[in-house]
C-alpha positions in Angstrom: -62.0 -88.2 5.7 -59.9 -85.2 7.3 -61.1 -82.7 4.1 -64.5 -81.9 3.6 -66.1 -80.0 0.0 -66.9 -76.5 0.5 -69.9 -76.9 -1.2 -70.6 -77.1 -4.9 -68.0 -75.2 -7.5 -69.8 -75.6 -10.6 -72.2 -78.1 -12.6 -71.3 -78.6 -16.3 -73.5 -79.7 -18.8 -74.0 -80.5 -22.5 -75.8 -78.0 -24.8 -76.8 -78.2 -28.5 -76.9 -74.6 -30.3 -74.3 -72.1 -28.3 -76.5 -69.2 -29.2 -79.8 -70.7 -27.7 -78.1 -71.7 -24.8 -76.6 -68.1 -24.3 -79.6 -66.4 -24.9 -81.6 -68.8 -22.4 -79.0 -68.5 -19.3 -78.5 -64.6 -20.1 -81.8 -63.3 -21.1 -84.2 -65.7 -19.3 -82.1 -66.8 -16.2 -80.3 -63.6 -16.0 -77.2 -65.0 -15.4 -73.9 -63.1 -16.3 -71.7 -64.9 -18.9 -68.7 -64.7 -17.3 -66.1 -66.8 -19.4 -66.1 -67.6 -23.5 -63.6 -70.2 -23.9 -63.4 -73.6 -25.0 -63.3 -76.9 -24.1 -59.5 -77.5 -23.3 -59.7 -81.4 -23.9 -61.5 -80.7 -27.2 -61.0 -77.0 -28.3 -63.6 -77.5 -31.3 -66.3 -76.6 -29.0 -67.0 -73.7 -26.7 -66.8 -73.7 -22.9 -69.5 -71.1 -21.6 -69.4 -70.1 -18.0 -72.5 -68.4 -16.5 -72.9 -67.1 -12.7 -72.8 -64.1 -10.7 -70.9 -60.8 -11.3 -67.9 -62.6 -10.8 -68.5 -66.0 -11.4 -68.0 -66.7 -7.6 -67.5 -70.5 -6.7 -71.0 -71.7 -6.1 -73.1 -69.8 -8.6 -71.2 -71.3 -11.8 -73.0 -73.3 -14.4 -71.3 -74.4 -17.5 -71.8 -75.7 -20.8 -70.1 -77.7 -23.6 -72.2 -76.7 -26.7 -72.0 -79.4 -29.6 -74.6 -78.3 -32.1 -74.2 -81.7 -34.3 -74.5 -83.9 -30.9 -77.5 -86.5 -30.2 -80.0 -85.6 -27.4 -79.0 -87.6 -24.3 -81.4 -89.2 -22.0 -81.7 -88.4 -18.5 -81.8 -91.4 -16.0 -80.0 -93.2 -13.4 -76.2 -92.8 -12.8 -76.7 -88.8 -13.4 -77.1 -85.6 -11.8 -80.7 -85.3 -13.2 -81.7 -82.0 -11.7 -79.9 -78.8 -10.9 -81.3 -76.3 -8.2 -80.5 -72.6 -8.2 -81.3 -70.4 -5.1 -83.6 -67.5 -5.6 -84.9 -65.2 -2.6 -87.5 -66.0 -0.6 -91.0 -64.6 -2.0 -89.7 -64.6 -5.5 -90.9 -68.0 -6.9 -94.4 -65.8 -7.8 -92.3 -63.5 -9.9 -90.3 -66.2 -11.6 -93.8 -68.0 -12.7 -94.8 -64.5 -14.2 -91.6 -63.8 -15.8 -91.3 -67.5 -17.4 -95.1 -67.5 -18.4 -94.3 -64.0 -20.5 -91.5 -65.6 -22.1 -93.0 -68.8 -23.3 -91.1 -71.0 -20.7 -93.2 -73.7 -19.6 -92.8 -74.1 -15.8 -94.6 -76.2 -12.9 -94.9 -75.4 -9.1 -94.9 -78.9 -7.5 -96.0 -79.6 -4.2 -93.7 -78.4 -1.5 -90.5 -80.8 -1.1 -88.7 -81.0 2.3 -90.6 -77.6 3.1 -89.3 -76.0 0.0 -91.3 -74.0 -2.6 -89.8 -75.3 -5.9 -90.6 -73.8 -9.5 -89.5 -76.6 -12.1 -88.4 -75.8 -15.8 -86.3 -77.1 -18.7 -83.9 -75.0 -20.7 -83.8 -75.3 -24.7 -82.1 -78.7 -24.6 -84.5 -80.2 -22.2 -81.8 -79.9 -19.0 -83.7 -80.2 -15.9 -83.6 -77.2 -13.7 -85.2 -75.9 -10.5 -85.7 -72.4 -8.8 -85.8 -72.8 -5.0 -86.9 -69.9 -2.5 -84.2 -69.9 0.2 -84.4 -67.6 3.2 -80.5 -68.3 3.6 -78.1 -65.5 3.5 -76.2 -65.7 0.5 -72.8 -64.4 0.2 -72.4 -64.0 -3.6 -73.0 -60.8 -5.9 -75.9 -61.5 -8.2 -75.7 -59.9 -11.8 -77.7 -56.9 -12.3 -77.0 -56.1 -15.9 -79.7 -58.3 -17.4 -83.8 -58.2 -17.3 -84.0 -60.1 -14.0 -84.3 -57.5 -11.3 -81.6 -58.0 -8.4 -84.2 -58.8 -5.7 -85.6 -61.7 -7.7 -82.0 -62.8 -9.1 -80.4 -66.3 -8.9 -78.1 -66.3 -6.0 -76.1 -69.5 -7.2 -76.5 -73.2 -7.0 -78.4 -74.4 -4.0 -78.4 -78.3 -5.0 -77.9 -81.3 -7.3 -80.0 -84.1 -7.6 -78.5 -87.6 -8.1 -80.7 -90.3 -9.6 -79.4 -93.8 -8.5 -80.4 -97.4 -8.6 -78.2 -98.4 -5.7 -78.4 -95.7 -3.6 -77.0 -97.1 -0.8 -73.6 -97.6 -2.2 -73.6 -93.6 -3.4 -74.8 -92.8 0.2 -71.7 -94.6 1.6 -69.4 -93.0 -0.3 -70.9 -89.5 0.2 -70.7 -90.1 4.1 -67.7 -92.2 4.5 -65.5 -90.7 1.9 -66.3 -87.3 1.0 -67.5 -86.0 4.4 -71.2 -85.4 3.6 -73.9 -85.6 6.3 -77.3 -87.2 6.1 -79.6 -84.3 6.8 -83.4 -85.6 6.1 -85.2 -88.3 4.5 -88.6 -87.9 2.4 -89.8 -90.8 0.7 -87.1 -92.1 -2.1 -85.0 -89.2 -1.5 -81.8 -88.6 0.8 -80.9 -85.5 1.7 -76.9 -84.7 2.4 -75.5 -81.7 3.6 -71.6 -80.7 2.7 -71.3 -79.8 6.4 -68.8 -76.9 5.1 -69.0 -74.2 7.8 -70.1 -70.9 6.5 -70.5 -72.0 3.1 -73.4 -69.9 1.4 -74.2 -71.9 -1.6 -74.2 -75.3 -3.1 -74.3 -77.2 0.2 -77.2 -79.7 -0.4 -77.1 -82.7 -2.3 -79.9 -85.0 -2.7 -80.2 -88.8 -3.7 -83.2 -90.1 -5.5 -83.4 -93.9 -5.3 -85.0 -95.3 -8.4 -83.7 -98.9 -8.7 -85.7 -99.6 -11.9 -84.7 -96.5 -13.7 -83.0 -96.9 -16.9 -79.5 -95.8 -17.0 -79.0 -92.4 -18.3 -77.1 -91.2 -21.5 -74.9 -88.3 -21.2 -75.0 -86.1 -24.3 -77.3 -82.9 -25.1 -79.4 -82.0 -22.3 -77.7 -83.8 -19.7 -75.2 -83.1 -17.2 -71.6 -83.8 -17.6 -70.2 -83.5 -14.2 -70.5 -81.9 -11.0 -67.8 -80.1 -9.2 -67.2 -79.3 -5.5 -64.8 -76.7 -3.9 -61.3 -76.8 -2.4 -60.0 -73.8 -1.3 -56.6 -74.2 -2.6 -54.5 -76.8 -4.5 -53.0 -78.2 -1.2 -56.5 -79.2 0.0 -56.9 -80.3 -3.3 -53.9 -82.7 -3.3 -54.9 -83.7 0.1 -58.7 -85.0 -1.4 -56.7 -86.8 -4.1 -54.3 -88.8 -1.7 -57.3 -89.8 0.5 -59.5 -90.9 -2.4 -56.3 -92.8 -3.8 -55.8 -94.2 -0.2 -59.3 -95.5 -0.4 -59.2 -97.0 -3.6 -61.0 -94.5 -5.6 -59.7 -93.9 -9.2 -58.6 -90.2 -9.5 -57.4 -88.4 -12.3 -53.9 -86.5 -12.0 -54.4 -82.4 -11.3 -55.5 -80.7 -14.7 -54.8 -77.2 -15.4 -58.4 -75.3 -16.3 -56.8 -71.7 -16.4 -59.5 -70.5 -13.8 -58.8 -73.4 -11.4 -57.3 -76.5 -11.1 -59.3 -80.0 -11.2 -59.4 -83.6 -10.3 -62.2 -85.8 -11.4 -63.7 -89.2 -10.1 -66.7 -91.3 -10.2 -69.2 -92.0 -7.4 -70.4 -95.9 -7.3 -73.3 -95.0 -9.5 -71.6 -93.5 -12.4 -72.0 -89.7 -11.9 -68.5 -87.9 -12.8 -67.6 -85.5 -10.0 -64.7 -82.9 -9.8 -62.8 -81.2 -7.0 -61.9 -77.6 -8.2 -60.0 -75.1 -6.6 -61.7 -71.7 -6.0 -58.7 -69.7 -7.6 -57.5 -68.0 -9.4 -60.8 -66.9 -10.5 -62.5 -65.8 -14.0 -60.4 -62.3 -13.9 -57.4 -64.0 -14.1 -57.3 -63.3 -18.0 -59.7 -60.1 -18.3 -60.9 -57.5 -16.3 -63.9 -58.0 -14.2 -65.9 -55.5 -15.9 -65.2 -57.4 -19.4 -65.7 -60.7 -18.7 -67.3 -63.1 -21.2 -67.3 -60.3 -23.8 -64.6 -62.3 -26.1 -63.0 -65.8 -26.5 -60.3 -66.5 -24.3 -57.7 -69.1 -24.9 -55.1 -70.7 -22.4 -51.5 -70.0 -23.5 -51.0 -73.6 -24.9 -53.9 -73.0 -27.3 -53.2 -69.3 -28.5 -51.2 -70.1 -31.0 -54.0 -72.0 -32.9 -56.5 -69.1 -32.3 -57.1 -68.8 -36.0 -57.9 -72.3 -36.5 -60.1 -72.8 -33.3 -62.2 -69.6 -34.3 -62.7 -70.8 -38.0 -63.8 -74.2 -36.1 -66.2 -72.6 -33.8 -69.8 -71.7 -34.8 -70.5 -68.0 -34.7 -71.8 -66.8 -31.2 -72.8 -63.1 -31.0 -72.9 -61.7 -27.5 -74.5 -58.5 -27.5 -73.4 -56.1 -24.6 
């Protein structure tokens, strides 16, 4: 491959109640709601984006909240864990913070020399906080209840659970430009190899040949997006993947970035998203996430869309 991903752009999951989702990610994890919009392909549901102050690529977790949707099943062929990076020495603070709020969390044995805290969000989505000594060139949000010295810096990694991990590993190394960096038991750790990338450079593949296949619904990850610095790089990705026989979508306009989508051999949906134009494309930085924003082609339907959406009150 002549192109490589510059780390994770965002991770998108499916939630149930949008109010409970916003409360957890804003008030428990201390992330900023940087965009309140709708699923452009199904505008009867919200698309909520959380991240650092500006929603910089690599810091963003997004959700499609479907209150009436069934609970999904976490299993093989899915991104089963999303890991956030927090400053070294912060895990103890996070344990106390989560305990005060009644959020169960466990501190498993060190994994690949990492200090990890594992928890779930209100819909059962598996999350981790990983203490990292790495420098993060992000701008953590200081407008919530989490002190900036302990705040989430970005998405450190995702974990894919695979029945046939060898096919996935082959695509990661020979089609997507990842490098195998470590092995521990049934876990393979890959790095993007992107020079200078501060967040989202780790991808773990866990081999579970007998695991049940997952079902994508509430409480599961929908897709994982990797970064392209610009649209030309994205088009280079698209061409190289097509030349390799991978089925790839056309470029789709997501207002704040453009996207292409494809699946790895185990079934996980991946995306290549451009870094720009960014979340301040249609509202000032200081006002991100306060009001429902719609792309120009949906703006004429605003009244209809707002009537279909459940109420979501965001306190300043």
